[in-house]
N, C-alpha and C positions, 0 to 999 in steps of 0.2 A: 532801138534804144529807147527813143523820149516816148513811144507809144510801150512799152513796156513800163515805162516808170507813171505812167497815166493812169493804166488799171493796174498801180500796184494797189492791193487792199490797204488804208490806214484808216482802222478807228478810231474815234473822237472818246475818249477815256477820259471819265472826270474825274478830278486827284481831290480829295476833301483832307489836308495836313499842317496842320497848325506850325510845326516844325519845319523850317526852312532847310534844314539840312538832311531830313529824313525824305522831305517832296525834291531835294537836288538827286539824290540817291533813285529815288523811285520814274525821276525824269530822265538819268545818266543810263537805268536797265530801261526802258520802255521807246524813250523820247525818238529814237533814230527809226522808228516801224509805226508810234502814233501820234494821234494829235491830243494834246494834253489842256485841258482847262484846270485850273489851279483855285479851289476855295481852301480858305483859311479860317474854316468853322464851318457847320453842320447848316445855317441859315445860308450862305454864301454858295453851300451845295444846291440846298432846295431851289435858291435864285439859277442857280446854271442851269442847273436841269432841266428848268423850266424855259429858259430860253434855248436849251440846243436841246431837247427830247426826239425829237427826229431825226437827229444824227447821231446821240449818244449809245454807243455799244456796249459799255460797262463803266461804273465807277467803282473806284478803290477809295476806301470811307475808313477815317482813323475814329475810334471810338467815344476817345477821352479829345472835347477839343473846347475850347470859348464859347458862348452867345449862346447856342445849340450843342450837343454830342451828335456825333454819327447815328446812335439809337431812335433820337429823336426824329432824325431829318429822313433817316429811314421808313420810319414809319410815315410820314408825310410821303415822301414818294413814292409808297407803297398802295397809297389811297390811289394814284391815279395812274400806276406803271407797276405790274407785279413781274413783267417776263426780265427785263433786263438783271443781267447781273450786278448784284453788289455785292462786293470784295469787300469785306470788315476789316482792318487791323488792331490791333490791340497789342503792349506792351506787357499786358497780362495773361498768364497762359491757364490760369483759372476756371475751370468746368463750368464756375458759374456763368464766366463772361463768356462764353462761346455758346453758353446755351441763354444767355441775356439776347445777343446779337441774333443769335439765329430766329427766336422769338418778336423782335424786332420786324424780321423781314430780312438778313442774311441769307445769299446765297453759299457764301464759304467764310471762313473766319480764319485770317493767317495770324501768327504770333511774330511779333519784330523780336528778332531785327528782320526785314525781310530780307530775301539774295535775289541775285538774280535769277538764279534756276529756278527756285519756288514762285515766284512771281510771272516770271514767263510762261510756267509750265500751267499756274493756275491760267492766267488770259486764255493760254491757249485750249485749255479744254470748254474758254467759253464763246471763242472768238476761232476757228478752226481756219479759216480763210489768212489767219494771220501768222507769213513765215519769219522764222528767226532765223 
């Protein structure tokens, strides 16, 4: 049993979210199967990615945040890494928001509120070894 747990795939997911309750929801949905690092703004996310880029498997990025928004942070991260999945989240369902996110380098855009099913399904697309 111990060797089974040691071999369990636990990807590191970086989460940029300035709202505590939204972060707690994300943590409740994926925290049992993923390691999570939390950034409260885009600048913190860029710094977290620089610290953990070798281990990071995906990123969840809110678009609207203080200090540096998710669009700016994504553009900076894309300068050094074009492969990592960056799943952006927005409270706005306008096509222009999705288009702006994709132009900044998002892999996918989810509209809030994020549900368990949508988040797990989306992460599973990019991390097929992740077993819910």
